[in-house]
MDAnalysis code that builds the backbone (N, CA, C; Angstrom):
import MDAnalysis as mda
import numpy as np

u = mda.Universe.empty(606, n_residues=202, atom_resindex=np.repeat(np.arange(202), 3), trajectory=True)
u.add_TopologyAttr("name", ["N", "CA", "C"] * 202)
u.add_TopologyAttr("resid", np.arange(1, 203))
u.add_TopologyAttr("resname", ["MET", "THR", "ALA", "PRO", "GLN", "ARG", "LEU", "THR", "ASP", "ARG", "LYS", "ARG", "GLU", "ALA", "ILE", "ILE", "GLN", "ALA", "ALA", "ILE", "THR", "GLU", "PHE", "ARG", "ALA", "ASN", "GLY", "PHE", "GLU", "ILE", "THR", "SER", "MET", "ASP", "LYS", "ILE", "ALA", "ALA", "THR", "ALA", "GLU", "VAL", "SER", "LYS", "ARG", "THR", "VAL", "TYR", "ASN", "HIS", "PHE", "PRO", "SER", "LYS", "GLU", "GLU", "LEU", "PHE", "ALA", "GLU", "ILE", "LEU", "ASN", "GLN", "LEU", "TRP", "ALA", "ARG", "VAL", "THR", "ALA", "GLU", "GLN", "GLU", "THR", "SER", "TYR", "ARG", "PRO", "ASP", "LEU", "PRO", "LEU", "ARG", "ASP", "GLN", "LEU", "ARG", "GLN", "ILE", "LEU", "LEU", "ALA", "LYS", "VAL", "GLN", "MET", "MET", "GLY", "ASP", "ASN", "ASN", "PHE", "LEU", "ASP", "LEU", "ALA", "ARG", "VAL", "ALA", "ILE", "ALA", "ALA", "THR", "ILE", "HIS", "SER", "PRO", "GLU", "ARG", "ALA", "GLN", "ASN", "MET", "VAL", "THR", "ARG", "MET", "GLY", "GLU", "ARG", "GLU", "GLU", "GLY", "LEU", "THR", "LEU", "TRP", "ILE", "ARG", "ALA", "ALA", "GLN", "ALA", "ASP", "GLY", "ARG", "LEU", "LYS", "PRO", "VAL", "ALA", "PRO", "GLU", "PHE", "ALA", "ALA", "GLN", "GLN", "VAL", "GLN", "GLY", "LEU", "LEU", "LYS", "SER", "PHE", "ALA", "PHE", "TRP", "PRO", "GLN", "ILE", "SER", "MET", "GLY", "GLN", "THR", "GLY", "LEU", "SER", "PRO", "ASP", "VAL", "GLN", "SER", "LYS", "VAL", "VAL", "GLU", "SER", "ALA", "MET", "ASP", "MET", "PHE", "LEU", "ALA", "CYS", "TYR", "GLN", "LEU"])
u.atoms.positions = np.array([
    [-56.905, -61.200, -181.148],
    [-55.460, -60.998, -180.984],
    [-54.909, -61.830, -179.831],
    [-55.705, -61.999, -178.759],
    [-55.180, -62.708, -177.597],
    [-55.027, -64.206, -177.837],
    [-55.945, -64.809, -178.604],
    [-55.863, -66.260, -178.833],
    [-54.583, -66.654, -179.563],
    [-54.232, -65.971, -180.682],
    [-52.959, -66.307, -181.335],
    [-51.765, -66.085, -180.411],
    [-51.838, -65.021, -179.586],
    [-50.736, -64.759, -178.672],
    [-50.571, -65.899, -177.669],
    [-51.690, -66.385, -177.171],
    [-51.625, -67.489, -176.223],
    [-51.056, -68.739, -176.893],
    [-51.430, -68.976, -178.148],
    [-50.894, -70.113, -178.887],
    [-49.384, -69.969, -179.048],
    [-48.941, -68.758, -179.375],
    [-47.509, -68.493, -179.520],
    [-46.784, -68.758, -178.209],
    [-47.370, -68.298, -177.107],
    [-46.750, -68.526, -175.797],
    [-46.678, -70.013, -175.479],
    [-47.746, -70.741, -175.817],
    [-47.762, -72.180, -175.547],
    [-46.680, -72.891, -176.363],
    [-46.522, -72.486, -177.611],
    [-45.491, -73.100, -178.456],
    [-44.094, -72.791, -177.913],
    [-43.903, -71.554, -177.476],
    [-42.601, -71.175, -176.921],
    [-42.278, -72.013, -175.689],
    [-43.271, -72.190, -174.812],
    [-43.062, -72.982, -173.603],
    [-42.812, -74.451, -173.960],
    [-43.521, -74.955, -174.978],
    [-43.316, -76.341, -175.414],
    [-41.894, -76.533, -175.935],
    [-41.376, -75.544, -176.634],
    [-40.013, -75.612, -177.166],
    [-39.000, -75.636, -176.014],
    [-39.210, -74.768, -175.018],
    [-38.296, -74.719, -173.876],
    [-38.310, -76.043, -173.120],
    [-39.502, -76.587, -172.874],
    [-39.598, -77.857, -172.150],
    [-38.974, -79.001, -172.958],
    [-39.171, -78.979, -174.271],
    [-38.559, -79.996, -175.125],
    [-37.034, -79.883, -175.090],
    [-36.533, -78.650, -175.086],
    [-35.084, -78.452, -175.030],
    [-34.519, -78.978, -173.715],
    [-35.209, -78.710, -172.608],
    [-34.760, -79.217, -171.314],
    [-34.698, -80.745, -171.341],
    [-35.753, -81.356, -171.881],
    [-35.801, -82.819, -171.969],
    [-34.638, -83.360, -172.791],
    [-34.407, -82.767, -173.956],
    [-33.353, -83.262, -174.845],
    [-31.959, -82.985, -174.297],
    [-31.759, -81.797, -173.739],
    [-30.452, -81.484, -173.159],
    [-30.128, -82.445, -172.014],
    [-31.132, -82.750, -171.202],
    [-30.916, -83.680, -170.087],
    [-30.577, -85.076, -170.596],
    [-31.287, -85.513, -171.626],
    [-31.113, -86.887, -172.111],
    [-29.822, -87.057, -172.908],
    [-29.478, -86.058, -173.706],
    [-28.395, -86.233, -174.676],
    [-27.233, -85.251, -174.552],
    [-27.369, -84.245, -173.689],
    [-26.319, -83.242, -173.566],
    [-26.487, -82.126, -174.579],
    [-25.818, -81.027, -174.329],
    [-25.967, -79.839, -175.186],
    [-25.418, -80.072, -176.583],
    [-24.236, -80.643, -176.676],
    [-23.561, -80.741, -177.969],
    [-24.318, -81.636, -178.950],
    [-24.845, -82.753, -178.447],
    [-25.488, -83.726, -179.337],
    [-26.905, -83.305, -179.726],
    [-27.580, -82.609, -178.824],
    [-28.968, -82.210, -179.100],
    [-29.033, -81.266, -180.294],
    [-29.950, -81.543, -181.204],
    [-30.121, -80.700, -182.389],
    [-31.438, -79.941, -182.313],
    [-31.507, -78.855, -183.050],
    [-32.754, -78.087, -183.132],
    [-33.842, -78.929, -183.799],
    [-33.463, -79.815, -184.718],
    [-34.425, -80.724, -185.347],
    [-35.096, -81.602, -184.291],
    [-34.277, -82.168, -183.395],
    [-34.802, -83.053, -182.364],
    [-35.693, -82.289, -181.385],
    [-35.290, -81.076, -181.044],
    [-36.104, -80.240, -180.146],
    [-37.452, -79.948, -180.794],
    [-37.440, -79.631, -182.079],
    [-38.692, -79.361, -182.792],
    [-39.602, -80.590, -182.780],
    [-39.015, -81.772, -183.008],
    [-39.808, -82.997, -183.032],
    [-40.414, -83.283, -181.659],
    [-39.614, -83.104, -180.616],
    [-40.105, -83.358, -179.255],
    [-41.192, -82.361, -178.875],
    [-41.040, -81.117, -179.316],
    [-42.032, -80.074, -179.014],
    [-43.261, -80.172, -179.916],
    [-43.178, -81.023, -180.953],
    [-44.264, -81.197, -181.926],
    [-44.597, -79.879, -182.626],
    [-43.531, -79.177, -183.026],
    [-43.665, -77.964, -183.829],
    [-42.673, -78.069, -184.986],
    [-42.822, -77.184, -185.944],
    [-41.902, -77.205, -187.077],
    [-40.553, -76.598, -186.681],
    [-39.526, -76.969, -187.450],
    [-38.209, -76.408, -187.188],
    [-38.234, -74.889, -187.374],
    [-39.017, -74.432, -188.333],
    [-39.134, -72.990, -188.561],
    [-39.694, -72.290, -187.327],
    [-40.678, -72.926, -186.681],
    [-41.262, -72.338, -185.467],
    [-40.211, -72.211, -184.373],
    [-39.372, -73.238, -184.242],
    [-38.310, -73.178, -183.237],
    [-37.401, -71.989, -183.515],
    [-36.984, -71.838, -184.774],
    [-36.066, -70.751, -185.123],
    [-36.742, -69.385, -185.056],
    [-38.061, -69.348, -185.218],
    [-38.769, -68.076, -185.054],
    [-38.670, -67.577, -183.615],
    [-38.664, -68.513, -182.685],
    [-38.579, -68.141, -181.267],
    [-37.134, -67.999, -180.798],
    [-36.259, -68.867, -181.301],
    [-34.868, -68.897, -180.847],
    [-33.950, -69.047, -182.059],
    [-33.194, -68.011, -182.408],
    [-32.353, -68.044, -183.605],
    [-31.262, -69.107, -183.589],
    [-30.898, -69.592, -182.396],
    [-29.833, -70.591, -182.310],
    [-30.014, -71.438, -181.057],
    [-29.302, -72.540, -181.011],
    [-29.334, -73.412, -179.840],
    [-28.771, -72.676, -178.625],
    [-27.758, -71.839, -178.843],
    [-27.187, -71.058, -177.756],
    [-28.227, -70.109, -177.157],
    [-29.034, -69.492, -178.033],
    [-30.089, -68.592, -177.544],
    [-31.116, -69.361, -176.715],
    [-31.440, -70.554, -177.168],
    [-32.401, -71.386, -176.440],
    [-31.829, -71.788, -175.083],
    [-30.566, -72.143, -175.058],
    [-29.929, -72.493, -173.800],
    [-29.878, -71.285, -172.863],
    [-29.617, -70.120, -173.419],
    [-29.580, -68.900, -172.605],
    [-30.932, -68.639, -171.949],
    [-32.015, -68.926, -172.659],
    [-33.346, -68.744, -172.081],
    [-33.572, -69.718, -170.931],
    [-33.079, -70.939, -171.062],
    [-33.187, -71.900, -169.959],
    [-32.416, -71.387, -168.738],
    [-31.235, -70.836, -168.972],
    [-30.466, -70.270, -167.860],
    [-31.203, -69.092, -167.238],
    [-31.854, -68.275, -168.079],
    [-32.632, -67.154, -167.550],
    [-33.737, -67.651, -166.623],
    [-34.397, -68.730, -167.019],
    [-35.465, -69.272, -166.185],
    [-34.898, -69.820, -164.879],
    [-33.741, -70.456, -164.961],
    [-33.094, -70.970, -163.762],
    [-32.750, -69.817, -162.814],
    [-32.157, -68.766, -163.354],
    [-31.751, -67.627, -162.521],
    [-32.967, -66.899, -161.959],
    [-34.055, -66.859, -162.737],
    [-35.286, -66.241, -162.227],
    [-35.794, -66.985, -160.999],
    [-35.665, -68.309, -161.009],
    [-36.072, -69.090, -159.841],
    [-35.141, -68.828, -158.664],
    [-33.852, -68.767, -158.940],
    [-32.880, -68.565, -157.876],
    [-33.096, -67.220, -157.185],
    [-33.473, -66.204, -157.938],
    [-33.627, -64.859, -157.382],
    [-35.077, -64.528, -157.062],
    [-35.925, -65.538, -157.002],
    [-37.354, -65.279, -156.775],
    [-37.617, -64.672, -155.409],
    [-36.707, -64.866, -154.466],
    [-36.919, -64.330, -153.129],
    [-36.436, -62.886, -153.023],
    [-36.187, -62.241, -154.164],
    [-35.682, -60.870, -154.209],
    [-36.554, -59.919, -153.384],
    [-37.862, -60.227, -153.276],
    [-38.781, -59.341, -152.585],
    [-38.676, -59.437, -151.070],
    [-37.922, -60.392, -150.543],
    [-37.795, -60.544, -149.094],
    [-36.874, -59.461, -148.563],
    [-37.454, -58.367, -148.121],
    [-36.677, -57.217, -147.670],
    [-36.331, -57.337, -146.189],
    [-35.227, -56.732, -145.828],
    [-34.814, -56.686, -144.426],
    [-35.816, -55.876, -143.605],
    [-36.112, -56.380, -142.403],
    [-37.048, -55.698, -141.494],
    [-36.332, -55.382, -140.178],
    [-36.091, -54.116, -139.878],
    [-35.399, -53.772, -138.627],
    [-36.200, -54.093, -137.375],
    [-37.513, -54.275, -137.536],
    [-38.380, -54.508, -136.378],
    [-38.560, -55.987, -136.047],
    [-37.974, -56.884, -136.832],
    [-38.161, -58.317, -136.602],
    [-36.835, -58.981, -136.217],
    [-36.892, -60.069, -135.421],
    [-35.659, -60.800, -135.088],
    [-34.974, -61.313, -136.353],
    [-33.649, -61.276, -136.335],
    [-32.893, -61.756, -137.493],
    [-33.230, -63.210, -137.813],
    [-33.337, -64.025, -136.774],
    [-33.571, -65.454, -136.976],
    [-34.887, -65.702, -137.713],
    [-35.936, -64.981, -137.351],
    [-37.232, -65.159, -138.012],
    [-37.151, -64.800, -139.489],
    [-36.457, -63.702, -139.776],
    [-36.315, -63.275, -141.176],
    [-35.475, -64.258, -141.972],
    [-34.358, -64.677, -141.374],
    [-33.445, -65.582, -142.078],
    [-34.105, -66.936, -142.316],
    [-34.896, -67.395, -141.358],
    [-35.599, -68.671, -141.526],
    [-36.502, -68.615, -142.762],
    [-37.223, -67.536, -142.933],
    [-38.125, -67.395, -144.082],
    [-37.355, -67.447, -145.395],
    [-36.224, -66.752, -145.449],
    [-35.416, -66.711, -146.674],
    [-34.826, -68.088, -146.982],
    [-34.242, -68.721, -145.971],
    [-33.554, -69.997, -146.206],
    [-34.528, -71.135, -146.476],
    [-35.686, -71.123, -145.824],
    [-36.686, -72.152, -146.112],
    [-37.157, -72.046, -147.554],
    [-37.357, -70.805, -148.020],
    [-37.770, -70.615, -149.423],
    [-36.713, -71.166, -150.369],
    [-35.438, -70.981, -150.027],
    [-34.350, -71.486, -150.874],
    [-34.329, -73.016, -150.897],
    [-34.462, -73.630, -149.730],
    [-34.435, -75.088, -149.654],
    [-35.627, -75.688, -150.392],
    [-36.793, -75.073, -150.252],
    [-37.979, -75.571, -150.945],
    [-37.828, -75.433, -152.458],
    [-37.216, -74.328, -152.911],
    [-36.967, -74.154, -154.342],
    [-36.002, -75.221, -154.853],
    [-34.952, -75.510, -154.064],
    [-33.982, -76.521, -154.477],
    [-34.621, -77.900, -154.594],
    [-35.690, -78.152, -153.849],
    [-36.359, -79.435, -153.902],
    [-37.383, -79.553, -155.010],
    [-37.608, -78.465, -155.746],
    [-38.582, -78.474, -156.833],
    [-38.004, -79.231, -158.029],
    [-38.748, -80.186, -158.550],
    [-38.233, -81.018, -159.651],
    [-37.919, -80.210, -160.900],
    [-38.743, -79.208, -161.207],
    [-38.469, -78.370, -162.381],
    [-37.161, -77.609, -162.213],
    [-36.933, -77.099, -161.008],
    [-35.673, -76.397, -160.748],
    [-34.491, -77.346, -160.895],
    [-34.609, -78.547, -160.335],
    [-33.517, -79.513, -160.432],
    [-33.248, -79.897, -161.882],
    [-34.315, -80.043, -162.680],
    [-34.132, -80.334, -164.108],
    [-33.334, -79.230, -164.790],
    [-33.703, -77.979, -164.528],
    [-32.996, -76.848, -165.131],
    [-31.536, -76.822, -164.674],
    [-31.317, -77.076, -163.390],
    [-29.952, -77.047, -162.858],
    [-29.094, -78.139, -163.497],
    [-29.648, -79.332, -163.667],
    [-28.893, -80.422, -164.292],
    [-28.502, -80.061, -165.721],
    [-29.440, -79.464, -166.447],
    [-29.149, -79.048, -167.822],
    [-28.019, -78.021, -167.831],
    [-28.119, -77.023, -166.967],
    [-27.114, -75.963, -166.938],
    [-25.744, -76.512, -166.585],
    [-25.682, -77.370, -165.569],
    [-24.399, -77.915, -165.126],
    [-23.795, -78.807, -166.206],
    [-24.624, -79.663, -166.795],
    [-24.107, -80.572, -167.830],
    [-23.605, -79.808, -169.043],
    [-24.289, -78.734, -169.403],
    [-23.915, -77.988, -170.608],
    [-22.708, -77.083, -170.400],
    [-22.431, -76.727, -169.153],
    [-21.315, -75.811, -168.906],
    [-20.045, -76.513, -168.437],
    [-20.164, -77.737, -167.954],
    [-19.017, -78.376, -167.323],
    [-17.865, -78.608, -168.303],
    [-18.186, -78.819, -169.593],
    [-17.136, -79.047, -170.587],
    [-16.871, -77.816, -171.450],
    [-17.486, -76.695, -171.079],
    [-17.309, -75.473, -171.864],
    [-17.044, -74.298, -170.932],
    [-15.781, -74.026, -170.625],
    [-15.452, -72.904, -169.735],
    [-16.044, -71.578, -170.217],
    [-16.076, -71.380, -171.535],
    [-16.619, -70.122, -172.064],
    [-18.109, -70.007, -171.756],
    [-18.836, -71.102, -171.961],
    [-20.267, -71.085, -171.676],
    [-20.505, -70.890, -170.184],
    [-19.685, -71.539, -169.366],
    [-19.815, -71.388, -167.916],
    [-19.539, -69.951, -167.493],
    [-18.534, -69.325, -168.112],
    [-18.196, -67.945, -167.776],
    [-19.330, -67.005, -168.149],
    [-19.958, -67.272, -169.287],
    [-21.105, -66.448, -169.689],
    [-22.226, -66.553, -168.657],
    [-22.444, -67.768, -168.142],
    [-23.490, -67.963, -167.151],
    [-23.155, -67.211, -165.872],
    [-21.901, -67.303, -165.422],
    [-21.489, -66.616, -164.201],
    [-21.634, -65.106, -164.367],
    [-21.241, -64.600, -165.539],
    [-21.365, -63.166, -165.809],
    [-22.816, -62.734, -165.770],
    [-23.680, -63.519, -166.407],
    [-25.107, -63.211, -166.441],
    [-25.674, -63.179, -165.017],
    [-25.287, -64.162, -164.205],
    [-25.804, -64.225, -162.848],
    [-25.250, -63.098, -161.983],
    [-24.026, -62.669, -162.286],
    [-23.420, -61.608, -161.498],
    [-24.024, -60.236, -161.752],
    [-24.820, -60.131, -162.807],
    [-25.414, -58.842, -163.145],
    [-26.545, -58.455, -162.189],
    [-27.039, -59.416, -161.444],
    [-28.158, -59.137, -160.544],
    [-27.874, -59.738, -159.174],
    [-27.831, -58.876, -158.188],
    [-27.532, -59.351, -156.839],
    [-28.758, -60.018, -156.253],
    [-28.576, -61.192, -155.673],
    [-29.739, -61.917, -155.188],
    [-30.142, -61.475, -153.785],
    [-31.359, -61.897, -153.390],
    [-32.010, -61.346, -152.214],
    [-31.260, -61.520, -150.911],
    [-30.640, -62.681, -150.683],
    [-29.947, -62.912, -149.419],
    [-28.783, -61.950, -149.242],
    [-28.052, -61.670, -150.319],
    [-26.939, -60.721, -150.248],
    [-27.447, -59.339, -149.852],
    [-28.549, -58.921, -150.452],
    [-29.122, -57.617, -150.123],
    [-29.590, -57.577, -148.674],
    [-30.171, -58.668, -148.211],
    [-30.654, -58.737, -146.834],
    [-29.486, -58.623, -145.853],
    [-28.406, -59.346, -146.124],
    [-27.232, -59.286, -145.252],
    [-26.661, -57.871, -145.219],
    [-26.565, -57.237, -146.372],
    [-26.029, -55.873, -146.427],
    [-26.892, -54.914, -145.606],
    [-28.212, -55.067, -145.706],
    [-29.115, -54.187, -144.953],
    [-28.991, -54.425, -143.448],
    [-28.850, -55.700, -143.036],
    [-28.693, -56.010, -141.610],
    [-27.367, -55.468, -141.077],
    [-26.341, -55.462, -141.916],
    [-25.062, -54.879, -141.517],
    [-25.197, -53.366, -141.331],
    [-25.881, -52.729, -142.268],
    [-26.073, -51.285, -142.187],
    [-26.861, -50.898, -140.936],
    [-27.694, -51.810, -140.461],
    [-28.490, -51.582, -139.257],
    [-27.733, -51.959, -137.990],
    [-26.469, -52.381, -138.140],
    [-25.641, -52.684, -136.985],
    [-25.960, -53.995, -136.301],
    [-26.532, -54.953, -137.054],
    [-26.935, -56.219, -136.422],
    [-26.089, -57.410, -136.883],
    [-25.288, -57.220, -137.931],
    [-24.379, -58.260, -138.401],
    [-22.974, -57.682, -138.529],
    [-21.973, -58.522, -138.330],
    [-20.577, -58.097, -138.434],
    [-20.245, -57.677, -139.871],
    [-19.204, -56.835, -140.040],
    [-18.853, -56.326, -141.369],
    [-18.042, -57.322, -142.197],
    [-18.704, -58.381, -142.648],
    [-18.098, -59.338, -143.573],
    [-18.621, -59.018, -144.965],
    [-17.914, -59.433, -146.007],
    [-18.402, -59.212, -147.373],
    [-19.754, -59.912, -147.539],
    [-20.826, -59.187, -147.884],
    [-22.164, -59.794, -147.965],
    [-22.230, -60.965, -148.947],
    [-21.551, -60.835, -150.088],
    [-21.576, -61.913, -151.084],
    [-20.942, -63.188, -150.518],
    [-19.855, -63.017, -149.775],
    [-19.162, -64.159, -149.176],
    [-20.063, -64.848, -148.147],
    [-20.682, -64.072, -147.266],
    [-21.533, -64.639, -146.225],
    [-22.753, -65.336, -146.820],
    [-23.319, -64.730, -147.869],
    [-24.484, -65.336, -148.523],
    [-24.106, -66.662, -149.171],
    [-22.972, -66.684, -149.870],
    [-22.521, -67.926, -150.509],
    [-22.201, -68.988, -149.465],
    [-21.660, -68.557, -148.340],
    [-21.287, -69.485, -147.278],
    [-22.514, -70.204, -146.713],
    [-23.560, -69.447, -146.370],
    [-24.739, -70.071, -145.766],
    [-25.507, -70.894, -146.801],
    [-25.503, -70.440, -148.059],
    [-26.168, -71.227, -149.090],
    [-25.416, -72.528, -149.364],
    [-24.097, -72.506, -149.194],
    [-23.322, -73.728, -149.334],
    [-23.730, -74.776, -148.299],
    [-24.066, -74.307, -147.098],
    [-24.538, -75.221, -146.060],
    [-25.842, -75.892, -146.480],
    [-26.719, -75.132, -147.118],
    [-27.988, -75.689, -147.583],
    [-27.765, -76.663, -148.738],
    [-26.948, -76.248, -149.691],
    [-26.768, -77.052, -150.904],
    [-26.093, -78.392, -150.632],
    [-25.273, -78.453, -149.596],
    [-24.598, -79.723, -149.308],
    [-25.584, -80.814, -148.909],
    [-26.789, -80.416, -148.466],
    [-27.826, -81.386, -148.114],
    [-28.972, -81.410, -149.118],
    [-29.331, -80.235, -149.647],
    [-30.592, -80.094, -150.391],
    [-30.418, -79.902, -151.892],
    [-29.175, -79.943, -152.393],
    [-28.976, -79.705, -153.831],
    [-27.985, -80.683, -154.450],
    [-26.738, -80.692, -153.938],
    [-25.712, -81.505, -154.593],
    [-25.979, -83.009, -154.513],
    [-26.489, -83.563, -153.393],
    [-26.798, -84.999, -153.399],
    [-27.880, -85.362, -154.411],
    [-28.831, -84.450, -154.636],
    [-29.902, -84.699, -155.603],
    [-29.379, -84.560, -157.041],
    [-28.500, -83.588, -157.264],
    [-27.954, -83.353, -158.600],
    [-26.958, -84.439, -159.001],
    [-26.033, -84.749, -158.093],
    [-24.913, -85.616, -158.475],
    [-25.142, -87.093, -158.185],
    [-26.014, -87.415, -157.219],
    [-26.204, -88.816, -156.843],
    [-27.647, -89.283, -156.964],
    [-28.516, -88.409, -157.461],
    [-29.906, -88.802, -157.687],
    [-30.709, -89.065, -156.436],
    [-30.272, -88.518, -155.312],
    [-31.023, -88.727, -154.081],
    [-32.372, -88.013, -154.144],
    [-33.328, -88.512, -153.388],
    [-34.641, -87.875, -153.344],
    [-34.563, -86.572, -152.567],
    [-35.550, -85.713, -152.795],
    [-35.600, -84.441, -152.096],
    [-35.814, -84.626, -150.602],
    [-35.501, -83.592, -149.853],
    [-35.626, -83.661, -148.399],
    [-37.084, -83.532, -147.981],
    [-37.449, -84.248, -146.926],
    [-38.783, -84.102, -146.351],
    [-38.874, -82.738, -145.672],
    [-40.082, -82.227, -145.439],
    [-40.216, -80.933, -144.746],
    [-39.499, -80.898, -143.404],
    [-39.538, -82.003, -142.660],
    [-38.855, -82.039, -141.358],
    [-37.344, -81.892, -141.515],
    [-36.787, -82.592, -142.506],
    [-35.336, -82.509, -142.725],
    [-34.966, -81.137, -143.282],
    [-35.800, -80.589, -144.152],
    [-35.565, -79.225, -144.642],
    [-35.454, -78.251, -143.476],
    [-36.386, -78.356, -142.549],
    [-36.391, -77.460, -141.388],
    [-35.137, -77.655, -140.541],
    [-34.728, -78.909, -140.357],
    [-33.531, -79.202, -139.563],
    [-32.283, -78.605, -140.217],
    [-32.166, -78.741, -141.536],
    [-31.019, -78.194, -142.261],
    [-30.989, -76.672, -142.141],
    [-32.150, -76.042, -142.291],
    [-32.235, -74.586, -142.202],
    [-31.865, -74.107, -140.800],
    [-32.408, -74.736, -139.759],
    [-32.124, -74.323, -138.381],
    [-30.634, -74.448, -138.077],
    [-30.022, -75.529, -138.542],
    [-28.594, -75.732, -138.299],
    [-27.760, -74.676, -139.018],
    [-28.126, -74.385, -140.278],
    [-27.407, -73.360, -141.049],
    [-27.531, -71.998, -140.374],
    [-28.720, -71.692, -139.856],
    [-28.916, -70.418, -139.158],
    [-28.077, -70.362, -137.890],
    [-28.026, -71.463, -137.135],
    [-27.211, -71.498, -135.915],
    [-25.769, -71.110, -136.234],
    [-25.218, -71.708, -137.286],
    [-23.822, -71.461, -137.642],
    [-23.631, -70.027, -138.143],
    [-24.546, -69.571, -138.987],
    [-24.437, -68.229, -139.562],
    [-24.521, -67.157, -138.468],
    [-25.535, -67.252, -137.617],
    [-25.738, -66.230, -136.595],
    [-24.664, -66.294, -135.515],
    [-24.186, -67.499, -135.196],
    [-23.098, -67.612, -134.218],
    [-21.837, -66.922, -134.721],
    [-21.669, -66.958, -136.017],
    [-20.454, -66.367, -136.617],
    [-20.587, -64.864, -136.841],
    [-21.778, -64.398, -137.249],
    [-21.882, -63.019, -137.747],
    [-22.803, -62.091, -136.966],
    [-23.668, -62.627, -136.108],
    [-24.581, -61.720, -135.405],
    [-23.839, -60.932, -134.324],
    [-24.145, -59.651, -134.213],
    [-23.544, -58.796, -133.194],
    [-24.392, -58.832, -131.921],
])
């Protein structure tokens, strides 16, 4: 029973990777399920067995992207540790994730497929809004502990992540720049923390 299951999982992953490749190369609208099947080296029927439609396949790619974005969900607030040490761990993990080529591939696909479709973009935003990510939860917990000012946690989280993305995400997505070296990643994180803590730490 396990061998066929593993084969099924491998085919599913091959289909997802083929879809990412085709969406990146040709865009969402032009890419066909036939082409995805050919790139994945599986039959069209196999593709439809896993994903009833191209929209469903795209939704799975977005799910994988969001799973990466929220991977730091387990980073819980610690009242016994300095805020800076905790925040450094969270932000470094985010910057390192943004530099991952697989993550960047998924992000490019998502952005390209949603930029000309407000409805598709709204669905993505709604899906992402259903689960609060780790930094927002951490900020809320630090506020409850009396260590951060009472600002909206979602706003503060988006603000500090914007500082990271201006160096570690948007130049790579929009201008094809190479990822940041570990030294530059650390510099970006330290600077973002300086600004965040200067503004919100009590």
